[in-house]
N, C-alpha and C positions, 0 to 999 in steps of 0.2 A: 503332555505338554510339548509344545510348538516350538521348533528349536531351529535357527538357520545360523549357518557360521558362514560370514563373508570374510576371506581372505585375500591376502598379497594385493593391499589396498593402501592407496595413501588415504589415510585418514586426516581429514581436515579439523583438527580440534579446536577448541577457542584460542589457545595461546601458542599452538607449533602444529606441525605436519608430521605425523610420523608414518612410517611403512608398517602396516599390523594388520590385525583380525579384530574382527566387531561381531560378536555373538547376539543374536536376538532371541528373546524367548516371550512367546504369549505376548507380543506387541510391543515390548519393551526392549530398550538396549539392557542386556543382562552382564557382558563383558567387553572390557576394549584391553589387548594386548599388542605390545611390539612383535613384530616376527611373523613368519607365514605358518599355518595350520597344519599338520601334517597329517589329520584325520581325514580319511576318503571322503565323507560327505561333505566336506568344506568347498566353496563354491570362491574358486579362483577368478579374483577380478582382474590380472592381467597388470596391474599397476595403475588402474584406473582411480582416480579421485572418489573418495567416498565422503559425500557430506550432510549436513541437516537438509531435511527437507525445507523450500524456500518459504517463507512468509511475506505475504501481499499485504500491506495494509490500506491501501488506496487504488482499486480499481473501477472503473465504470465501464470494464471490457462486454459484460452482459449487455449491456444497451444495445449494442448494434444487432444482437441476435433477437432480441424482443421486436425492434424493428428495424429488419435488415433494409428496407429502402422508405423513402418517405410515404407515410399513410399505407405501409403495408404491416399487419399485425401477425406474428409468428405465434403458433402454440407456443405456451411459456412453458410447458414441460421440456418440449425441444430445445427452446433458446437457452434453458438452463443446464440440459444435458450437453451440448455444443458448448457453451463457456465453460462448463466444468472438463472437457475434453482436452480443449485447448489449453489450460491454465496446467493441468497434470502433465502435459506433453513438455511443457516449459519449466519442469521441476517444482511447482508451485504446490505444496501439500496443505497449505493454511492460507485461505483467500478471504480478506475484509471486502466483500461485496459493496460498492460504494452507492447508496442512493441518494438522491436530490430531495430534500424536503424544502419544496419552494425552488424557484427559480427567476431569473431577471426576468424573464417574460413570464406572466402567470399562466398561461393558456398553454406552455410549451410539451413537447412531446414527453418530457423527462416528468412533467407534473402527472400528464393523462396516466402513464404506463405505470406510475410509481406502485399503487396497489399492486398490481399483478406482479410486479417484479420482486417486492417483498412476499408475496405470499408464494411465489415460485420457489424463492430462494428457502425460506421455512420450510416449505413441504417436502423439497427434496432432500433437506438436511437430515429432517425427522423420520423421513422414510426410508435413510440411510442407501441411497442409491447414487448418492454422490461419491467419485474418487477422492476429491480433496476435501477437506474440511471447509465449509462456508458458514462464516460469521457476516454480522451487518455493521455496517459503518455508516452513521445516519451524517449527510453533508447538509448542515444547518446554514440556510441562506437568510442572515438575520436583518437581512432589509426587506425582506419578504413579509407583507403583512400577515397572512396567514399561517406564518411557521409554527406557531404553537399548537395549533389545532393538528397539524400533521406531526410534531415532536411528540404529543401526548398519546396519539392514536399509536405509536410504532415504539415507545421507549421501553415498554413493558414486554417487549419481545425477548426471549431469552438469549436468542443470538448477538443482540445488540451488544457488542463489547468496545466500540469506538465510536465516539461522536465529534465532529470538526466543526468550526464556526467560520463562516466567511462572509465577508461584504463586496459585492462585487459592483457598487454603487460607484458612479462617475466624483472621482475626485478621493475613493478609498483604496488602500491597499495596493492591487495589482493596477489599479489607474489611479495615481496620485493626481493633484490638480495639473499639473505641466502635461500629462498623458491624455489629458480629454480631448484633445484631436483625435487622437489612436482610438478612443473609447466611441468616438462619435463615427470614425470609418468604420471601425470593425461592426457594430451595431445597424448601421445602415446597410450594410453590406449583408449582414445574416438575416435582417428582419423586411428589407426593403423601402425603410422608412423614407419619406422624402425630409427636404431640409427641416419644414415646420414640425412635421411629425418627431423626428430625433429631437428638436428643441423641447418639446413637450414632455416626450420620454426621459430626458436628461433631468429635468426639473423634477418630474415627479419620483425618479430614482434617489435623486439626492434629498428630497423631502421624507420619504418613506426610511433612508437611512439614519437621517437625523431623530425621526421620531420612534423607530423599532431598535437599530442597531444595539446599541449600549445596553440596554434594558433585556432584550432577549439572550444576549451573549452572557451576562451575568446570571439570569436565571437560570439558563440552561447547563451553564456551567456548575451553579450549588445542586442542582437535581442530580446531574453526574457524578459528582464528588460524593455526596450522600451514598448513590448507590453502587461506588466503587468502579464506575466506567471509565476509562481513559478518555482524555479530551485532547484535540490537538487545535491549533490555530491556522490559519492560512492565509500565505502570500504576505507575511510581515515583512513590512519594509524598513524601519526604524527601531532604534533602541527601544524608543517609549511602546511601540507595538510588541516587541520581545519581554519587557519589563509587566506590562499589561497582562500578557498571556501567562506569566510564573504568578503572576499576584491571583489570578483566577483558578492557579492549580492543574493547570495544562501539561501535558507530558510529552507532547509532540508539539514541531514546529513546523508545517507541510510548506514545501515550496517556497521557502523564502526568497525575495527576490532582491536582497542587496547582502556584500559581504558583513556590514556593520550589523543588520539583524541577525545573519546568520551567528556570528560571534557571540553576540549578546545572548541570544537564546542557549547556544550551547554551553556558555559560562553560567547562564542561571540553570542549567540541567534539563533543559527540552532536549530531546533526541530532535537534532536538526534532519529531517526529510527531505529529499530531493528526488526528481524523476531519474528513471535509467536511461530514458529516450535521450536526454540532456547529455549523459554521457557516452552514449553509443553515438550521437550525432555531433557530439564535439562542442555543444553549447546548447542554451535555452532558445527554441523557435520563436518566444515572444520578445527577445532580447533582456532577458534579467540575467542574474549571474549564473556562470557556468558551475556545473556540480564539480568540475574538475579543480576548477579555484578553490572552493570549499575545502576539496580534497588536501589540496597542496598545504592550506592552513591548517588543516588537522580538525575541521568542525563539520565534515559530513558523517553523519550516523546511520542512516538509514536509506536506502534507495527503494524506489516503487515504480513497478513498469507502468503505472497510470494506465494507458490504452494501449500496450502493445506488450503483450505478457513475457514472449521470447527475451524481452532485452535485459529482464531482472538478471538471470544467470551472466549474459554476456558482457553486462556494465560492471558486476561484480569482479569478474576475470580482468578486464580492462582497466580496472583503478589501479591494480598493480603495478601496471606498466606504464604510469602516468607518473608525471613528477610531484611524489608525495614519499611519505613514511609509511605508509599502509602495507603491511605483510600480507600474504595470502589468506592467514587466520585473520586477520582484521577485516580484510575486505568483502570475505564470506560472511562475517558477521552483520555487514550491513544488510545481507537479505535474509538471516537466520537470527542470530542470539539478540541481535538489538530492537529489532522489531517485536521479537517475541517480549522481551522484557518492557518496552514501551507501551504495551497493550495487556500486560499482566497475565502473559500465558506463560508460566513457570514450568510448563510439563514438557517444554519442546524447545527448538531452536539451537540446540546445542548437541554433538556427540558425546553422553555423558550417561553413566551407568545410572540406570533408573528410570531415565526419560523416555519418552515416546520413540519408536522406531522409524521415524518418518526420515527418510534417506533418499538421495539421489546419487547415482553412479554416473560420472561423469568422465568422458574419454578426453583428452587433450588432443588439439588439432590445431594445425596452423592457422586456420581460417577462424575457426569459434570453438568453443566448446560444445562437444558434442553429448548430449543427453542419453545413455544407454538403456538405465532402468529408473523406475521410482516406486517406494514403496510407502504405504500409509499404513502406520502401526501395524509394522512388519507384513502386511500385505501388499503383493504387487499391484500397482494398480497402472503402469506404463512399463 
């Protein structure tokens, strides 16, 4: 029997923080008790925090390693290994690697690299060479004409545990009618379109949204509900958006853009997910609602590092010091228990007897929380 005794730690439980001891046996949490162990083999954590391994529901961090510079392809196994190492160093032991099925521009790098990324994630996970657990999050651009071909290709992968649905067409969600000038400015800058070309592009995107979005959204949600795969909305902006998401059986509301959408989603039972960089930076880089305002209103449920892995732990600890009613246990649940529950992973996310020993040792510091060690199922991986 493989046993580890971690003692003299501040154990961040779901509802309280206790000074105590946690015993790991054969990859699972076997015992939790208050007080310091007197056994000679006990590992003294010197009063550091011990919390569940972080669970990341939405990251495209891997993309930068597959294409580190424009038109530069990097070997897939090396790209995946680098991505995995960065996540573990950030305390993330379960990652939903987000891959885009379709994009605003049909010939984008995301579309070109899609198959290579999916194959690398699946191959590395199945081979047991990752230090974190890697699952798949399919990001479905519902206004993309060829979406269903991609969806049908990948939905059968066992690692697919989350599917999100988004519509980035002008006039929708992130870009409501009053923000179309911003849409024009953003995509002209991104793709170098002339005024005539951006006019044509906008008309095409709006037509695709009208033709495909509603049908694809409903079809995909029905398939995922039948398979028991969690689904998420994206960039909901109105109460009507939240109501539609709830009616379609979604479990997560990703990156809501307004307070009214966040409150409605939360009340309807969807877990409201916001970006950890939003917390760290003090607000949204795109001018949408600040995550700290949702925390103050009590409707922030999940944090995601999105594009910056180390922001996840830092943001959770920062939430406690903001103007809200979140305890340390509540804040840590934003990156552990809540994402686990929302994605139907009931074997992790909480320090509880019988669950996986995915653990992070964190030392408190005046600048930022410092990760000391990380375990995945009782095996030290950092």
